[in-house]
C-alpha positions as CSV (number, residue, x, y, z in Angstrom):
1,M,117.9,75.1,81.3
2,D,119.3,72.6,83.8
3,E,117.4,70.0,85.6
4,R,117.3,72.0,89.6
5,T,116.2,75.0,87.8
6,K,113.3,73.4,85.8
7,E,112.6,71.8,89.3
8,L,112.0,75.4,91.3
9,S,110.6,76.7,88.4
10,W,107.0,78.2,89.8
11,H,105.1,76.6,86.7
12,H,105.6,73.4,87.7
13,Y,103.9,73.8,91.1
14,V,101.1,76.1,89.9
15,N,98.5,75.5,87.1
16,I,97.3,79.1,86.2
17,R,94.1,77.4,84.4
18,Q,92.9,76.3,88.1
19,L,93.0,79.8,89.5
20,R,89.8,81.4,88.7
21,V,87.3,83.6,90.1
22,E,83.9,83.6,90.4
23,P,82.3,86.9,88.3
24,F,79.5,87.1,90.9
25,V,82.3,87.3,93.6
26,L,84.3,89.9,91.9
27,L,81.3,91.8,91.5
28,Y,80.1,91.4,94.6
29,M,83.3,92.4,96.4
30,I,83.4,95.8,93.7
31,G,80.5,96.8,94.7
32,Y,81.4,95.9,98.9
33,S,84.2,98.2,98.7
34,L,82.4,101.1,96.7
35,S,79.7,101.1,99.5
36,A,82.2,101.1,102.3
37,M,83.7,103.9,101.1
38,A,80.8,106.0,100.7
39,V,79.3,104.6,104.2
40,S,83.2,105.6,105.5
41,Q,82.8,109.3,104.3
42,L,78.7,109.5,105.6
43,V,79.8,108.8,109.0
44,Q,82.9,111.1,109.0
45,D,80.8,113.8,107.6
46,K,78.0,113.1,110.6
47,L,81.0,113.3,113.2
48,C,82.0,116.4,111.9
49,R,79.0,118.4,111.2
50,V,76.9,116.9,114.0
51,D,78.9,115.6,117.0
52,Y,81.8,118.4,116.6
53,E,79.8,121.4,115.0
54,Q,82.3,122.1,112.8
55,S,81.5,124.3,109.3
56,S,80.7,122.3,106.0
57,T,83.8,123.7,104.2
58,F,86.0,122.1,107.0
59,C,84.3,119.1,107.1
60,I,84.6,119.0,103.0
61,S,88.0,119.4,103.1
62,I,89.0,117.4,105.7
63,N,90.1,114.6,103.7
64,S,92.0,117.1,101.0
65,A,95.6,117.2,100.6
66,D,96.1,121.0,101.2
67,F,94.2,121.3,104.4
68,D,94.8,124.0,106.6
69,H,92.1,125.3,108.8
70,G,94.5,124.9,111.7
71,G,92.2,122.0,113.4
72,E,94.6,119.2,113.1
73,T,93.4,117.9,116.3
74,I,89.8,117.5,115.5
75,K,90.8,116.3,112.3
76,S,92.4,113.5,114.1
77,N,89.8,113.2,116.4
78,I,87.0,113.1,113.8
79,I,88.7,110.2,111.7
80,K,89.8,108.4,115.0
81,D,85.9,108.0,115.8
82,A,84.9,107.9,112.2
83,T,87.5,104.5,112.3
84,Y,85.9,103.2,115.4
85,I,82.3,103.3,114.1
86,T,83.4,101.7,111.1
87,L,84.9,98.8,113.2
88,Y,81.8,98.7,115.1
89,R,79.7,98.2,112.1
90,T,82.1,95.6,110.6
91,L,81.9,93.4,113.3
92,L,78.2,94.0,114.2
93,S,77.6,92.8,110.4
94,T,80.1,90.0,110.7
95,L,79.5,88.4,114.1
96,P,76.5,87.3,113.0
97,C,77.4,85.4,109.7
98,I,80.1,83.6,111.8
99,V,77.6,82.1,114.1
100,W,75.5,81.4,111.2
101,A,77.9,79.4,109.6
102,L,79.3,77.8,112.4
103,F,75.7,76.3,113.6
104,L,74.0,76.3,110.0
105,G,76.6,74.5,108.1
106,P,77.1,71.1,110.3
107,W,73.1,71.1,110.6
108,S,73.0,71.4,106.8
109,D,75.2,68.6,106.7
110,N,73.3,65.8,108.3
111,Y,69.6,66.8,106.4
112,V,69.2,65.9,103.1
113,N,67.6,69.0,101.9
114,G,69.5,71.1,104.6
115,R,71.1,73.4,102.3
116,K,68.1,74.2,100.2
117,Y,66.3,75.2,103.3
118,I,69.6,77.6,104.2
119,M,69.3,79.0,100.4
120,I,65.8,79.5,101.0
121,V,66.0,81.8,103.8
């Protein structure tokens, strides 16, 4: 291997030992993604049964690959509405955290025990 190829090697720039995922964050994200799928399915089922007044067999088979009930427009409307509700749910749960981080982060840096108080809350 010549000097030019040795310089372009990614091993030279990235130290694999420094790349770590904390187990807590990994487990949290796995749990969050599993609950997000369940909540999304629940929203879709409730929209199908309550708002669109469809039968339970229609609502159960709406996500299957062999969906053939002739209600493609109803299916697309249900999925569209479920996506909007999931989007609003995500926004409503994210915006307070952003505001919290913007104001309480600098505040905790100015006080000696500021981070301890935030961790308690």
